[in-house]
DSSP file (Angstrom, degrees, kcal/mol; ACC not computed):
  #  RESIDUE AA STRUCTURE BP1 BP2  ACC     N-H-->O    O-->H-N    N-H-->O    O-->H-N    TCO  KAPPA ALPHA  PHI   PSI    X-CA   Y-CA   Z-CA
    1    1 A M              0   0    0      0, 0.0     2,-0.4     0, 0.0     0, 0.0   0.000 360.0 360.0 360.0 118.9   79.2   81.4  126.7
    2    2 A E        -     0   0    0      2,-0.0     2,-0.4     0, 0.0   119,-0.0  -0.763 360.0-178.0 -96.6 141.5   75.6   82.5  126.7
    3    3 A F        -     0   0    0     -2,-0.4     3,-0.1   118,-0.1     5,-0.0  -0.982  11.6-172.4-143.1 128.5   73.7   82.8  123.4
    4    4 A Q    >   -     0   0    0     -2,-0.4     3,-2.2     1,-0.1     4,-0.3  -0.959  14.6-153.6-121.2 112.1   70.1   83.9  122.9
    5    5 A P  G >  S+     0   0    0      0, 0.0     3,-1.1     0, 0.0    -1,-0.1   0.781  92.1  63.5 -57.4 -28.5   68.9   83.4  119.3
    6    6 A E  G 3  S+     0   0    0      1,-0.2    -3,-0.0    -3,-0.1     0, 0.0   0.658  97.0  57.8 -72.6 -13.0   66.4   86.2  119.7
    7    7 A T  G <  S+     0   0    0     -3,-2.2    -1,-0.2     2,-0.0     2,-0.2   0.490  77.6 115.6 -93.6  -2.5   69.1   88.8  120.2
    8    8 A V    <   +     0   0    0     -3,-1.1     2,-0.3    -4,-0.3    -5,-0.0  -0.476  41.9 177.4 -69.4 132.2   70.9   88.1  116.9
    9    9 A Q        -     0   0    0     -2,-0.2     2,-0.5     2,-0.0    -2,-0.0  -0.977  28.3-129.4-135.3 149.6   70.9   91.0  114.5
   10   10 A D        -     0   0    0     -2,-0.3     2,-0.4     2,-0.0    -2,-0.0  -0.879  28.4-167.0 -98.7 126.5   72.3   91.6  111.1
   11   11 A H        -     0   0    0     -2,-0.5     2,-0.5     2,-0.0    86,-0.1  -0.889  13.4-149.0-115.5 144.5   74.3   94.9  110.9
   12   12 A S        -     0   0    0     -2,-0.4     2,-0.5     2,-0.0    -2,-0.0  -0.960  18.8-173.8-112.0 124.0   75.6   96.6  107.8
   13   13 A I        -     0   0    0     -2,-0.5     2,-0.6     2,-0.0    80,-0.1  -0.970  13.8-160.4-124.6 124.9   78.8   98.5  108.3
   14   14 A D        -     0   0    0     -2,-0.5     2,-0.6     2,-0.0    -2,-0.0  -0.917  12.9-165.3-102.4 116.9   80.5  100.8  105.7
   15   15 A I        -     0   0    0     -2,-0.6     2,-0.2     4,-0.0    74,-0.0  -0.902   5.9-166.6-107.1 122.3   84.1  101.3  106.6
   16   16 A S     >  -     0   0    0     -2,-0.6     4,-1.9     1,-0.1     5,-0.2  -0.636  33.7-115.2-103.7 163.0   85.9  104.1  104.8
   17   17 A F  H  > S+     0   0    0     -2,-0.2     4,-2.4     1,-0.2     5,-0.2   0.887 118.0  54.7 -60.7 -39.7   89.6  104.9  104.5
   18   18 A R  H  > S+     0   0    0      1,-0.2     4,-2.1     2,-0.2    -1,-0.2   0.886 106.3  51.1 -63.1 -39.6   89.0  108.1  106.5
   19   19 A A  H  4 S+     0   0    0      2,-0.2     4,-0.5     1,-0.2    -1,-0.2   0.881 110.5  49.1 -66.7 -37.3   87.4  106.1  109.4
   20   20 A I  H >< S+     0   0    0     -4,-1.9     3,-0.8     1,-0.2    -2,-0.2   0.922 112.7  46.9 -66.9 -43.5   90.3  103.7  109.5
   21   21 A I  H 3< S+     0   0    0     -4,-2.4    -2,-0.2     1,-0.2    -1,-0.2   0.862 113.0  49.5 -66.5 -35.3   92.9  106.5  109.6
   22   22 A A  T 3< S+     0   0    0     -4,-2.1    -1,-0.2    -5,-0.2    -2,-0.2   0.497  88.5 113.9 -83.2  -3.1   90.9  108.4  112.3
   23   23 A N  S X  S-     0   0    0     -3,-0.8     3,-1.0    -4,-0.5     4,-0.2  -0.272  73.7-123.9 -74.1 157.2   90.6  105.4  114.5
   24   24 A R  T >> S+     0   0    0      1,-0.2     3,-1.2     2,-0.1     4,-0.8   0.571  95.5  85.6 -75.3 -10.4   92.2  105.2  118.0
   25   25 A S  H 3> S+     0   0    0      1,-0.2     4,-2.5     2,-0.2    -1,-0.2   0.699  73.8  73.2 -67.7 -17.7   94.0  101.9  117.1
   26   26 A W  H <> S+     0   0    0     -3,-1.0     4,-2.3     1,-0.2    -1,-0.2   0.824  91.0  57.1 -67.3 -30.0   96.9  103.9  115.5
   27   27 A K  H <> S+     0   0    0     -3,-1.2     4,-2.0     2,-0.2    -1,-0.2   0.949 110.7  42.6 -64.2 -47.3   98.1  105.0  119.0
   28   28 A T  H  X S+     0   0    0     -4,-0.8     4,-2.5     1,-0.2     5,-0.2   0.927 114.3  51.1 -63.4 -45.5   98.5  101.4  120.1
   29   29 A G  H  X S+     0   0    0     -4,-2.5     4,-2.4     1,-0.2     5,-0.2   0.873 107.9  54.1 -59.7 -38.3  100.0  100.3  116.8
   30   30 A F  H  X S+     0   0    0     -4,-2.3     4,-2.6     2,-0.2    -1,-0.2   0.942 112.1  42.2 -61.4 -49.1  102.5  103.2  117.0
   31   31 A F  H  X S+     0   0    0     -4,-2.0     4,-2.5     2,-0.2     5,-0.2   0.876 114.5  50.0 -71.4 -36.8  103.7  102.1  120.5
   32   32 A I  H  X S+     0   0    0     -4,-2.5     4,-2.4     2,-0.2     5,-0.3   0.935 114.5  45.7 -63.2 -45.1  103.8   98.4  119.7
   33   33 A S  H  X S+     0   0    0     -4,-2.4     4,-2.5    -5,-0.2     5,-0.3   0.910 113.0  49.9 -64.2 -42.9  105.8   99.1  116.5
   34   34 A L  H  X S+     0   0    0     -4,-2.6     4,-2.5    -5,-0.2     5,-0.2   0.933 113.2  45.4 -62.3 -46.9  108.2  101.5  118.3
   35   35 A M  H  X S+     0   0    0     -4,-2.5     4,-1.9     2,-0.2     5,-0.2   0.927 116.6  43.7 -65.6 -44.8  108.9   99.0  121.1
   36   36 A S  H  X S+     0   0    0     -4,-2.4     4,-2.2    -5,-0.2    -2,-0.2   0.918 118.1  43.9 -69.4 -41.4  109.4   96.0  118.9
   37   37 A N  H  X S+     0   0    0     -4,-2.5     4,-3.0    -5,-0.3     5,-0.3   0.896 110.9  53.9 -70.8 -39.1  111.5   97.8  116.3
   38   38 A A  H  X S+     0   0    0     -4,-2.5     4,-1.8    -5,-0.3    -1,-0.2   0.931 112.9  43.7 -61.0 -43.7  113.6   99.6  118.9
   39   39 A A  H  X S+     0   0    0     -4,-1.9     4,-1.8    -5,-0.2    -2,-0.2   0.938 116.2  46.9 -66.3 -46.1  114.5   96.4  120.6
   40   40 A F  H  X S+     0   0    0     -4,-2.2     4,-1.9     1,-0.2    -2,-0.2   0.928 116.4  42.5 -62.8 -47.6  115.2   94.5  117.3
   41   41 A F  H  X S+     0   0    0     -4,-3.0     4,-2.7     1,-0.2    -1,-0.2   0.771 109.3  58.5 -75.7 -24.3  117.3   97.3  115.7
   42   42 A A  H  X S+     0   0    0     -4,-1.8     4,-2.6    -5,-0.3    -1,-0.2   0.896 107.8  47.6 -67.0 -38.8  119.2   97.9  119.0
   43   43 A I  H  X S+     0   0    0     -4,-1.8     4,-2.3     2,-0.2    -2,-0.2   0.916 113.6  47.1 -66.9 -42.5  120.3   94.3  118.9
   44   44 A I  H  X S+     0   0    0     -4,-1.9     4,-2.3     2,-0.2    -2,-0.2   0.933 113.0  49.1 -63.2 -45.2  121.3   94.5  115.3
   45   45 A Y  H  X S+     0   0    0     -4,-2.7     4,-2.8     1,-0.2     5,-0.3   0.925 112.0  48.3 -60.1 -46.2  123.1   97.8  115.9
   46   46 A A  H  X>S+     0   0    0     -4,-2.6     4,-2.9     1,-0.2     5,-0.8   0.893 110.6  51.9 -63.0 -39.0  125.0   96.3  118.9
   47   47 A G  I  X>S+     0   0    0     -4,-2.3     5,-0.9     3,-0.2     4,-0.8   0.893 112.8  44.7 -64.7 -38.8  125.9   93.2  116.9
   48   48 A I  I  X5S+     0   0    0     -4,-2.3     6,-1.7     3,-0.2     4,-0.8   0.930 120.9  38.4 -69.9 -45.4  127.3   95.4  114.1
   49   49 A V  I  <5S+     0   0    0     -4,-2.8     4,-0.5     4,-0.2    -2,-0.2   0.941 130.3  27.3 -74.3 -47.6  129.2   97.7  116.4
   50   50 A I  I  <5S+     0   0    0     -4,-2.9    -3,-0.2    -5,-0.3    -2,-0.1   0.925 126.6  42.8 -82.5 -45.8  130.4   95.2  119.0
   51   51 A G  I  <<S+     0   0    0     -5,-0.8    -3,-0.2    -4,-0.8    -2,-0.1   0.919 130.9  22.3 -69.6 -44.6  130.6   92.0  116.9
   52   52 A Y  S  <<S-     0   0    0     -5,-0.9    -1,-0.2    -4,-0.8    -3,-0.2   0.539  96.9-127.0-101.9  -8.4  132.2   93.4  113.8
   53   53 A G        +     0   0    0     -4,-0.5    -4,-0.2    -5,-0.2     2,-0.2   0.766  48.5 166.0  69.6  24.8  133.8   96.5  115.3
   54   54 A F        -     0   0    0     -6,-1.7     2,-0.7     1,-0.1    -1,-0.2  -0.525  31.2-141.7 -77.5 139.8  132.1   98.8  112.7
   55   55 A D    >   -     0   0    0     -2,-0.2     3,-1.1     1,-0.1     6,-0.1  -0.889  13.3-171.8-106.0 108.2  132.2  102.5  113.4
   56   56 A F  T 3  S+     0   0    0     -2,-0.7     9,-0.1     1,-0.2    -1,-0.1   0.692  84.0  61.2 -70.1 -18.3  128.9  104.2  112.3
   57   57 A S  T 3  S+     0   0    0      3,-0.1    -1,-0.2     8,-0.0     5,-0.1   0.510  77.9 110.0 -89.2  -3.0  130.4  107.6  112.9
   58   58 A S  S X  S-     0   0    0     -3,-1.1     3,-1.7     1,-0.1     4,-0.1  -0.388  79.6-117.7 -70.8 151.5  133.1  107.3  110.3
   59   59 A P  G >  S+     0   0    0      0, 0.0     3,-0.8     0, 0.0    -1,-0.1   0.796 112.2  55.4 -61.7 -29.2  132.8  109.4  107.2
   60   60 A G  G 3  S+     0   0    0      1,-0.2     3,-0.4     2,-0.1     4,-0.2   0.480  92.6  73.2 -82.2  -1.8  132.5  106.4  104.9
   61   61 A A  G <>  +     0   0    0     -3,-1.7     4,-2.7     1,-0.2    -1,-0.2   0.261  60.2 104.5 -97.0  12.5  129.6  104.9  106.8
   62   62 A S  H <> S+     0   0    0     -3,-0.8     4,-2.3     1,-0.2    -1,-0.2   0.878  81.2  50.4 -64.2 -36.1  127.0  107.3  105.6
   63   63 A G  H  > S+     0   0    0     -3,-0.4     4,-2.5     2,-0.2    -1,-0.2   0.893 111.4  48.3 -66.1 -39.7  125.5  104.8  103.2
   64   64 A I  H  > S+     0   0    0     -4,-0.2     4,-2.8     2,-0.2    -2,-0.2   0.914 111.9  49.5 -66.5 -43.2  125.3  102.2  106.0
   65   65 A R  H  X S+     0   0    0     -4,-2.7     4,-2.6     2,-0.2    -2,-0.2   0.916 112.2  48.4 -60.8 -43.1  123.7  104.7  108.3
   66   66 A L  H  X S+     0   0    0     -4,-2.3     4,-2.6    -5,-0.2    -2,-0.2   0.916 113.4  46.8 -64.1 -43.9  121.1  105.7  105.6
   67   67 A G  H  X S+     0   0    0     -4,-2.5     4,-2.4     2,-0.2    -2,-0.2   0.899 112.7  49.5 -64.2 -41.5  120.4  102.0  104.9
   68   68 A F  H  X S+     0   0    0     -4,-2.8     4,-2.1     2,-0.2    -2,-0.2   0.923 114.1  45.4 -63.2 -45.1  120.0  101.2  108.6
   69   69 A S  H  X S+     0   0    0     -4,-2.6     4,-2.5    -5,-0.2    -2,-0.2   0.899 112.8  50.3 -66.3 -41.0  117.7  104.2  109.1
   70   70 A A  H  X S+     0   0    0     -4,-2.6     4,-2.6     2,-0.2    -2,-0.2   0.898 110.5  49.8 -64.9 -40.2  115.6  103.4  106.0
   71   71 A A  H  X S+     0   0    0     -4,-2.4     4,-2.7     2,-0.2     5,-0.3   0.908 110.7  50.4 -64.1 -41.6  115.2   99.7  107.2
   72   72 A F  H  X S+     0   0    0     -4,-2.1     4,-2.7     2,-0.2    -2,-0.2   0.943 113.1  45.3 -60.6 -48.0  114.1  100.9  110.6
   73   73 A I  H  X S+     0   0    0     -4,-2.5     4,-2.5     2,-0.2     5,-0.2   0.902 113.6  50.1 -64.2 -41.3  111.5  103.3  109.1
   74   74 A L  H  X S+     0   0    0     -4,-2.6     4,-2.4     2,-0.2    -2,-0.2   0.944 115.2  41.6 -63.4 -48.8  110.3  100.6  106.7
   75   75 A F  H  X S+     0   0    0     -4,-2.7     4,-2.6     2,-0.2     5,-0.3   0.893 113.9  53.4 -66.9 -39.2  109.9   98.0  109.3
   76   76 A F  H  X S+     0   0    0     -4,-2.7     4,-2.2    -5,-0.3    -2,-0.2   0.940 112.6  43.7 -59.0 -48.4  108.4  100.5  111.8
   77   77 A T  H  X S+     0   0    0     -4,-2.5     4,-2.4    -5,-0.2     5,-0.2   0.905 113.7  51.2 -65.6 -42.1  105.8  101.6  109.2
   78   78 A S  H  X S+     0   0    0     -4,-2.4     4,-2.6    -5,-0.2    -2,-0.2   0.933 112.7  44.1 -62.4 -47.0  105.0   98.0  108.1
   79   79 A I  H  X S+     0   0    0     -4,-2.6     4,-2.0     2,-0.2     5,-0.3   0.883 112.0  53.6 -67.5 -37.7  104.4   96.8  111.7
   80   80 A M  H  X S+     0   0    0     -4,-2.2     4,-2.5    -5,-0.3     5,-0.2   0.928 113.2  42.7 -62.6 -43.9  102.4   99.8  112.6
   81   81 A I  H  X S+     0   0    0     -4,-2.4     4,-2.0     1,-0.2    -2,-0.2   0.903 110.7  56.9 -67.1 -40.7  100.1   99.3  109.6
   82   82 A L  H  < S+     0   0    0     -4,-2.6    -2,-0.2    -5,-0.2    -1,-0.2   0.857 118.1  32.4 -60.0 -37.4  100.0   95.5  110.3
   83   83 A Y  H  X S+     0   0    0     -4,-2.0     4,-1.1    -5,-0.1    -1,-0.2   0.824 119.9  49.6 -87.3 -34.5   98.7   96.1  113.8
   84   84 A S  H  X S+     0   0    0     -4,-2.5     4,-2.7    -5,-0.3     5,-0.2   0.888 102.8  54.5 -80.2 -40.6   96.6   99.2  113.3
   85   85 A V  H  X S+     0   0    0     -4,-2.0     4,-2.3    -5,-0.2     5,-0.2   0.952 112.1  42.4 -65.1 -50.6   94.4   98.5  110.3
   86   86 A P  H  > S+     0   0    0      0, 0.0     4,-2.3     0, 0.0    -1,-0.2   0.895 116.0  51.4 -62.1 -35.5   92.9   95.3  111.6
   87   87 A G  H  X S+     0   0    0     -4,-1.1     4,-2.5     2,-0.2    -2,-0.2   0.890 109.1  50.2 -64.5 -39.0   92.5   96.9  115.0
   88   88 A A  H  X S+     0   0    0     -4,-2.7     4,-2.5     2,-0.2    -1,-0.2   0.913 110.3  49.2 -66.0 -42.5   90.7   99.9  113.4
   89   89 A V  H  X S+     0   0    0     -4,-2.3     4,-2.3     2,-0.2    -2,-0.2   0.927 112.7  48.0 -62.2 -44.6   88.3   97.6  111.5
   90   90 A K  H  X S+     0   0    0     -4,-2.3     4,-2.5     1,-0.2    -2,-0.2   0.913 112.5  48.8 -62.6 -43.0   87.5   95.7  114.7
   91   91 A N  H  X S+     0   0    0     -4,-2.5     4,-2.9     2,-0.2     5,-0.2   0.900 110.5  50.6 -63.6 -41.1   87.0   99.0  116.7
   92   92 A I  H  X S+     0   0    0     -4,-2.5     4,-2.3     2,-0.2    -2,-0.2   0.914 111.4  48.3 -64.6 -42.3   84.7  100.4  114.0
   93   93 A K  H  X S+     0   0    0     -4,-2.3     4,-2.3     2,-0.2    -2,-0.2   0.944 114.5  45.6 -61.2 -48.1   82.6   97.2  114.0
   94   94 A K  H  X S+     0   0    0     -4,-2.5     4,-2.5     1,-0.2    -2,-0.2   0.912 113.3  49.2 -63.3 -43.8   82.3   97.2  117.8
   95   95 A D  H  X S+     0   0    0     -4,-2.9     4,-2.1     2,-0.2    -1,-0.2   0.876 110.7  51.0 -64.1 -37.6   81.5  100.9  117.9
   96   96 A T  H  X S+     0   0    0     -4,-2.3     4,-2.0    -5,-0.2    -2,-0.2   0.922 111.5  46.7 -66.4 -44.2   78.8  100.6  115.3
   97   97 A V  H  X S+     0   0    0     -4,-2.3     4,-2.8     1,-0.2     5,-0.4   0.917 113.0  49.4 -64.5 -42.8   77.2   97.7  117.1
   98   98 A N  H  X S+     0   0    0     -4,-2.5     4,-1.9     1,-0.2    -1,-0.2   0.865 110.5  51.2 -64.2 -35.3   77.3   99.6  120.4
   99   99 A A  H  < S+     0   0    0     -4,-2.1    -1,-0.2    -5,-0.2    -2,-0.2   0.875 117.1  39.1 -69.1 -36.1   75.8  102.7  118.7
  100  100 A E  H  < S+     0   0    0     -4,-2.0    -2,-0.2    -5,-0.1    -1,-0.2   0.849 131.9  23.6 -81.5 -35.4   72.9  100.6  117.3
  101  101 A R  H  < S-     0   0    0     -4,-2.8    -3,-0.2     1,-0.2    -2,-0.2   0.551 107.2-114.4-110.5 -10.6   72.2   98.3  120.2
  102  102 A G     <  -     0   0    0     -4,-1.9    -1,-0.2    -5,-0.4    -2,-0.1  -0.192  54.9 -36.5  94.0 166.9   73.6  100.1  123.2
  103  103 A K  S    S+     0   0    0     -4,-0.1     2,-0.3    -2,-0.1    -5,-0.0  -0.334  83.4 117.5 -63.0 141.4   76.4   99.3  125.5
  104  104 A G  S    S-     0   0    0      2,-0.1     2,-1.2    -2,-0.0    -2,-0.1  -0.975  74.6 -78.4 176.6 178.1   76.8   95.6  126.1
  105  105 A S        +     0   0    0     -2,-0.3     2,-0.3     2,-0.0    -2,-0.1  -0.618  61.8 172.1 -98.1  73.4   79.0   92.6  125.8
  106  106 A W        -     0   0    0     -2,-1.2     2,-0.7   -12,-0.1    -2,-0.1  -0.623  29.6-140.4 -89.4 141.2   78.2   91.9  122.1
  107  107 A K        -     0   0    0     -2,-0.3     2,-0.6     2,-0.0    -2,-0.0  -0.899  15.5-154.8 -99.1 116.5   80.0   89.3  120.0
  108  108 A V        -     0   0    0     -2,-0.7     2,-0.4   -18,-0.0   -14,-0.1  -0.838  16.2-178.4 -96.2 120.2   80.6   90.7  116.5
  109  109 A I        -     0   0    0     -2,-0.6     5,-0.1     2,-0.0    -2,-0.0  -0.972  26.0-121.8-124.0 130.2   80.9   87.9  114.0
  110  110 A D    >>  -     0   0    0     -2,-0.4     3,-0.8     1,-0.1     4,-0.8  -0.332  27.1-116.0 -65.5 151.1   81.6   88.3  110.3
  111  111 A E  G >4 S+     0   0    0      1,-0.3     3,-0.6     2,-0.2    -1,-0.1   0.845 115.0  55.4 -58.7 -36.5   79.0   86.8  108.0
  112  112 A Q  G 34 S+     0   0    0      1,-0.2     4,-0.3     2,-0.1    -1,-0.3   0.814 110.9  44.9 -67.4 -29.7   81.5   84.3  106.6
  113  113 A K  G <> S+     0   0    0     -3,-0.8     4,-2.0     1,-0.2    -1,-0.2   0.486  87.6  92.5 -93.2  -4.2   82.3   83.0  110.1
  114  114 A W  H <X S+     0   0    0     -4,-0.8     4,-3.0    -3,-0.6     5,-0.3   0.911  80.8  53.5 -60.7 -46.7   78.7   82.8  111.2
  115  115 A P  H  > S+     0   0    0      0, 0.0     4,-2.1     0, 0.0    -1,-0.2   0.902 111.4  46.5 -57.4 -40.6   78.0   79.1  110.2
  116  116 A A  H  > S+     0   0    0     -4,-0.3     4,-1.9     2,-0.2    -2,-0.2   0.908 114.0  47.9 -67.0 -41.0   81.1   77.9  112.1
  117  117 A F  H  X S+     0   0    0     -4,-2.0     4,-2.0     2,-0.2    -1,-0.2   0.924 112.5  48.7 -64.7 -44.7   80.1   80.0  115.2
  118  118 A K  H  X S+     0   0    0     -4,-3.0     4,-2.3     1,-0.2    -2,-0.2   0.877 108.5  54.5 -63.6 -38.7   76.5   78.7  115.0
  119  119 A R  H  X S+     0   0    0     -4,-2.1     4,-2.1    -5,-0.3    -1,-0.2   0.906 107.6  49.8 -63.2 -42.1   77.7   75.1  114.7
  120  120 A L  H  X S+     0   0    0     -4,-1.9     4,-2.0     1,-0.2    -2,-0.2   0.900 111.2  49.1 -63.0 -41.0   79.8   75.5  117.9
  121  121 A L  H  X S+     0   0    0     -4,-2.0     4,-2.3     1,-0.2    -2,-0.2   0.884 110.0  51.3 -66.2 -37.9   76.8   76.9  119.8
  122  122 A D  H  X S+     0   0    0     -4,-2.3     4,-2.1     2,-0.2    -2,-0.2   0.882 108.3  52.0 -66.6 -38.0   74.6   74.0  118.6
  123  123 A I  H  X S+     0   0    0     -4,-2.1     4,-1.3     2,-0.2    -2,-0.2   0.914 110.6  48.2 -62.1 -43.2   77.2   71.5  119.8
  124  124 A K  H  X S+     0   0    0     -4,-2.0     4,-0.6     1,-0.2     3,-0.2   0.898 111.3  50.0 -64.5 -41.1   77.2   73.1  123.2
  125  125 A A  H >< S+     0   0    0     -4,-2.3     3,-0.7     1,-0.2    -1,-0.2   0.860 107.5  54.4 -67.1 -34.9   73.4   73.1  123.3
  126  126 A D  H 3< S+     0   0    0     -4,-2.1    -1,-0.2     1,-0.2    -2,-0.2   0.790 101.3  59.5 -69.1 -27.6   73.3   69.4  122.4
  127  127 A K  H 3<        0   0    0     -4,-1.3    -1,-0.2    -3,-0.2    -2,-0.2   0.713 360.0 360.0 -73.8 -19.8   75.6   68.5  125.3
  128  128 A K    <<        0   0    0     -3,-0.7    -1,-0.2    -4,-0.6    -2,-0.1   0.481 360.0 360.0 -75.8 360.0   73.2   70.0  127.9
């Protein structure tokens, strides 16, 4: 890990709700959520149908079908938001730094985490 103190810059980033919604991380979040939920709910569905012998197509199972579908949608949306929002914030930070400083391998560190990062770099420098 290379660090040059003269290249450190302080950036101010304003992140809006619109910027988070418009970010490209939602595509990734969508597919991660779809794959994980599809696998999880397929196992649950198979367990209900095969393990308990329940028939989802019977006329009395409409409430169960509705509950199963609502649970799928709820978990799908939750996982998509859980993955997409932090990814969008990270992408916005990275894009802002690249726009201000140019393309490069920049390490973006939050202000709260800077003392810990600086301490690690100082430890590494002392070992040399």
